C-alpha positions in Angstrom: 119.8 138.7 277.9 116.9 137.7 275.7 113.7 139.7 275.4 111.8 136.9 277.1 114.2 136.8 280.0 113.9 140.6 280.3 110.2 140.4 280.5 110.3 137.7 283.1 112.8 139.7 285.2 110.5 142.8 284.9 107.5 140.7 285.9 109.3 139.3 288.9 110.4 142.7 290.0 106.8 144.0 289.7 105.6 141.0 291.7 108.2 141.7 294.3 107.1 145.3 294.5 103.4 144.3 294.8 104.2 141.8 297.5 106.3 144.3 299.5 103.5 146.9 299.4 100.7 144.5 300.4 99.4 145.3 303.8 98.3 141.7 304.2 100.9 139.1 305.4 101.7 137.0 302.3 104.0 134.1 301.5 104.7 132.4 298.2 106.1 128.9 298.1 107.0 126.8 295.1 105.8 123.2 294.5 108.6 122.0 296.9 107.5 124.4 299.6 110.6 126.6 299.2 109.9 130.2 299.9 109.9 132.4 296.7 108.5 135.6 298.1 107.2 137.1 301.3 106.7 140.6 302.7 107.3 142.8 305.7 103.7 142.2 306.9 104.4 138.5 307.2 107.7 139.2 309.1 105.8 141.6 311.5 102.9 139.2 312.1 105.2 136.4 313.2 107.9 138.6 314.7 110.7 137.0 312.6 114.0 138.6 313.3 115.0 138.6 309.6 114.4 140.7 306.5 111.9 139.3 303.9 114.6 138.7 301.4 116.5 136.5 303.9 113.7 134.0 303.8 113.8 133.5 300.1 115.3 130.1 299.1 114.5 128.7 302.6 111.6 126.6 303.9 109.3 127.0 306.9 110.7 123.8 308.3 114.1 125.5 308.4 112.5 128.4 310.2 110.7 126.1 312.6 112.6 127.0 315.7 112.1 130.7 315.2 108.4 130.2 314.5 107.5 127.6 317.0 108.9 129.5 320.0 105.7 131.6 320.0 103.5 130.8 317.0 104.2 127.5 315.3 104.2 127.0 311.5 101.1 129.1 310.3 100.6 126.7 307.4 100.2 123.7 309.6 97.4 122.7 311.9 97.9 120.8 315.2 97.9 117.8 312.9 99.2 117.2 309.4 95.9 116.2 307.9 94.6 119.6 306.9 97.8 120.8 305.3 98.2 117.5 303.4 94.6 117.9 302.2 95.3 121.5 300.9 98.5 120.5 299.1 96.9 117.4 297.7 93.7 119.0 296.4 95.5 122.1 295.1 92.2 124.1 295.2 91.7 127.6 296.4 90.6 127.8 300.1 89.5 131.1 301.6 89.1 131.9 305.3 90.6 128.7 306.7 91.0 129.4 310.5 93.9 128.4 312.7 94.7 129.1 316.3 98.2 130.2 317.2 99.9 129.1 320.4 99.9 132.7 321.7 96.1 132.7 321.7 95.5 134.6 318.5 93.3 133.4 315.7 94.2 133.8 312.1 92.4 133.3 308.8 94.5 132.1 306.0 93.8 131.8 302.2 95.5 129.1 300.1 95.8 130.0 296.4 97.4 127.5 294.1 99.6 128.9 291.3 99.5 127.2 287.9 101.8 128.1 284.9 100.7 126.7 281.6 98.3 124.4 283.6 101.2 123.1 285.6 101.2 123.4 289.3 104.2 125.7 290.4 103.5 126.5 294.0 101.0 128.5 296.0 100.3 131.7 297.8 99.4 132.1 301.5 97.5 135.1 302.8 97.0 135.7 306.5 94.6 137.9 308.5 94.5 138.3 312.3 90.8 137.8 313.3 91.3 137.4 317.0 88.9 140.2 317.9 86.3 138.8 315.5 86.8 135.3 316.8 86.4 136.5 320.4 83.2 138.4 319.5 81.9 135.3 317.7 82.7 133.1 320.7 80.8 135.6 323.0 77.9 135.6 320.6 77.9 131.8 320.5 77.8 131.8 324.3 74.9 134.3 324.3 73.1 132.1 321.7 73.8 129.0 323.8 72.5 130.8 326.9 69.4 131.9 325.0 68.8 128.3 323.8 69.1 127.1 327.3 66.7 129.7 328.5 64.2 128.8 325.7 64.6 125.2 326.6 64.0 126.0 330.3 60.9 128.1 329.4 59.5 125.2 327.3 60.1 122.8 330.2 58.4 125.3 332.6 55.5 125.5 330.2 55.3 121.8 329.9 55.5 121.5 333.7 52.8 124.0 334.1 50.6 122.0 331.7 51.4 118.8 333.5 50.7 120.4 336.8 47.3 121.7 335.7 46.4 118.3 334.2 47.4 116.5 337.4 45.7 119.0 339.8 42.6 118.9 337.6 42.5 115.1 337.8 43.2 115.1 341.5 40.5 117.6 342.2 37.9 116.2 339.8 38.0 112.6 341.2 36.9 113.5 344.8 34.6 116.3 343.6 32.8 113.9 341.3 32.2 111.5 344.2 31.0 114.3 346.5 28.6 115.7 343.8 27.3 112.3 342.9 26.4 111.2 346.4 25.1 114.7 347.3 22.7 114.4 344.3 21.6 111.0 345.5 20.8 112.3 348.9 19.1 115.3 347.4 16.9 113.0 345.2 15.8 111.2 348.4 17.8 108.0 347.7 18.2 106.1 351.0 15.6 108.1 352.9 14.1 104.8 354.1 17.5 103.3 355.0 19.6 105.2 357.5 22.5 102.8 357.0 22.6 103.7 353.3 22.5 107.4 354.0 25.3 107.0 356.5 27.3 105.2 353.8 26.7 108.1 351.4 27.7 110.7 354.0 30.8 108.6 354.8 31.9 108.7 351.1 31.2 112.5 351.0 33.3 113.0 354.2 36.1 110.8 353.0 36.5 112.6 349.7 36.1 116.0 351.3 39.0 115.1 353.6 41.0 113.9 350.6 40.5 117.4 349.0 41.5 119.1 352.2 44.7 117.0 352.4 45.5 117.8 348.8 45.1 121.5 349.3 47.1 121.4 352.5 49.9 119.6 350.8 50.0 122.1 347.9 50.0 125.0 350.4 52.8 123.4 352.4 55.0 122.9 349.4 54.4 126.4 348.1 55.1 128.0 351.5 58.1 125.8 352.1 59.6 126.9 348.8 59.0 130.6 349.5 60.1 130.5 353.1 56.6 131.4 354.3 55.7 128.2 356.0 54.7 128.7 359.6 56.7 126.5 361.9 56.5 126.1 365.6 60.0 125.3 366.7 60.8 123.4 369.8 62.6 120.4 371.2 61.4 117.2 369.5 61.9 113.6 370.7 62.3 111.6 367.5 61.7 108.1 369.2 58.3 109.1 370.5 57.3 110.7 367.2 58.3 107.6 365.2 56.6 105.2 367.6 53.4 107.3 367.4 53.5 107.1 363.6 53.9 103.3 363.7 51.0 103.0 366.1 48.8 105.1 363.8 49.3 102.7 360.9 49.0 99.4 362.8 45.2 99.1 362.1 45.7 99.7 358.3 48.6 97.2 358.3 46.5 94.6 360.2 43.7 94.9 357.7 46.2 93.7 355.0 47.9 91.2 357.3 51.1 93.2 357.0 53.7 92.6 359.7 55.1 95.9 361.1 58.3 95.8 363.1 60.1 98.7 364.6 63.5 99.2 366.1 63.7 102.6 367.6 66.9 103.6 369.5 67.6 106.3 372.0 69.2 109.6 371.3 69.1 113.3 372.0 66.2 115.5 370.9 66.4 117.7 367.8 65.2 121.2 367.1 62.0 121.1 365.0 58.3 121.3 364.6 56.7 118.1 366.1 53.6 118.4 364.0 55.6 118.7 360.8 57.9 115.9 361.7 55.0 113.6 362.5 53.6 114.4 359.1 56.9 113.4 357.5 56.9 110.0 359.3 53.2 109.5 358.4 54.1 109.9 354.7 56.8 107.3 354.9 54.6 104.8 356.9 51.6 105.4 354.7 53.6 104.7 351.5 55.1 101.6 353.0 51.8 100.1 354.0 50.0 101.3 350.8 52.5 99.8 348.4 53.1 96.5 350.3 50.8 93.6 349.3 48.9 91.5 351.8 51.0 89.4 354.2 54.0 91.6 353.5 56.4 93.2 355.9 57.4 96.7 357.0 60.4 97.5 359.2 60.9 100.9 360.8 64.3 101.8 362.4 65.4 105.0 364.0 69.0 105.5 365.0 71.1 108.4 366.2 74.5 108.2 364.5 77.1 110.7 363.4 75.3 113.7 364.8 72.0 112.9 363.0 68.9 110.8 363.3 68.4 108.3 360.5 64.8 107.1 360.2 64.5 104.2 357.7 61.2 102.6 356.5 61.8 99.4 354.5 58.9 97.5 352.9 58.5 94.4 350.8 56.2 96.1 348.4 56.2 96.6 344.6 59.4 98.6 344.7 60.3 101.5 342.4 62.0 101.2 338.9 65.6 102.4 339.4 65.3 104.7 336.4 62.4 106.5 338.1 63.8 107.1 341.5 65.2 110.5 340.6 61.7 111.7 339.8 59.9 110.5 342.9 60.1 113.9 344.7 58.5 115.8 341.8 55.0 117.1 342.5 52.3 114.6 341.3 54.9 112.1 340.1 53.9 108.5 340.5 56.0 105.5 339.6 54.8 103.6 336.5 54.2 100.3 338.4 52.1 102.2 340.9 50.0 103.6 338.1 49.8 100.2 336.4 48.6 98.6 339.6 46.0 101.4 340.0 47.1 102.1 343.5 45.5 105.5 344.5 47.5 108.5 345.5 48.2 112.1 344.6 52.0 111.9 344.1 52.6 114.7 346.6 53.5 112.6 349.7 57.3 112.4 349.1 57.5 116.0 347.9 55.9 117.1 351.2 58.1 114.8 353.2 61.3 116.1 351.6 60.2 119.7 352.0 59.7 119.1 355.8 63.0 117.3 356.1 64.9 120.1 354.3 63.1 122.6 356.5 64.8 120.9 359.4 68.2 120.8 357.7 67.9 117.2 356.6 66.8 115.3 353.5 65.2 112.1 352.3 66.6 109.4 350.0 64.7 106.4 348.4 66.5 103.2 347.4 65.6 99.6 346.6 65.6 97.0 349.3 68.1 94.1 349.2 65.3 91.6 348.6 63.0 93.9 346.7 60.6 96.6 347.9 61.7 100.1 348.9 63.7 101.8 351.6 63.0 105.4 352.4 65.5 107.1 354.7 65.0 110.4 356.4 68.1 112.1 357.7 67.7 114.8 360.4 70.7 116.6 362.0 71.0 116.9 365.7 72.7 120.3 365.6 70.4 122.5 363.6 70.3 126.2 364.3 66.8 127.4 365.1 65.8 130.2 362.8 66.0 133.6 364.4 62.5 135.1 364.7 63.9 138.3 363.4 65.1 136.7 360.2 63.1 137.6 357.1 62.6 135.2 354.1 63.6 136.6 350.8 62.1 135.6 347.4 64.2 132.4 347.2 63.1 131.2 350.6 66.5 132.0 352.2 66.5 134.1 355.3 68.4 137.3 355.8 68.7 139.2 359.1 66.1 141.9 359.6 67.6 145.3 359.5 67.7 147.0 362.9 67.6 150.7 363.4 
């Protein structure tokens, strides 16, 4: 044996000794992907029922059945693209992660081997980083939750700013009118014309009532959300409440030459607060008449079906853009076409109506009419349990039985 061969044999023996003593799972393949060396750590990691020396001269493809039963080929990804890229580029890659079929996560290093600048194979090193990957996943979940919370806080801050802007506007408009006409009366304007003074007082009274309605609506929404809304429960006849609401808005409709039709059926009473339900129906009728142009049409129907009352108010008005219907029940939200047409309103009506409907176990939906306009439908269940007077609202507005001693 030549001196050169002796040196090569000694070098191979030293390499084998180093590989065997490595605590890190390692695998050396030649340029044809034939196994040259491996170690016991590799055998243990993948639970191969062979000695490291038994793998020499074989390929991972030949060991496929033994590996794929639980782990799959650790050099391959679910697809062939990543492995092909590593072998094609022949560049060192550190910390490439793969997921085993048994749920563990490995990091692998790909180290190309060159002899006299000629590619002669590569070294694989593996590390089990399952615990680290799990911790990272939990950390990512925490970060995602924190991002969601931050986004929610920003949305709340924006909502608060929008609320303050809207409430300021809604309060300022009637207050400006009240102050202006009060100053006119204080300065003696109209003292010689009782009719003019009466007109000024009428403006002041109308705007004062507008302020009062706004405050009442805000208080109702707040108390409904916290479960603190005072409700006088009793047996309510839906047909009579709907017919009374229709009669209330006939004069307003006649002033705009709007034709109002009603088709109110018969049915059993429901458990509810008659005053609150009347307020709900007033909101629906008021919107229908307000947003319907002159010589339009409003149709009100009330039907008891499938153990609930369905009260529908359809109008031939300006309608609601379909993309905005989901926002209609937000406080102070007004559809873009209503704002463009400068139709007055606070944007609280539907929020109040939905709060009352849900207080009675029902809800409200708004859709577009077949020929344009809007259809608002209130659904109220016939069988709704009256709240027990001993129930106490919690912070979410839900009720829980009062503890008895």
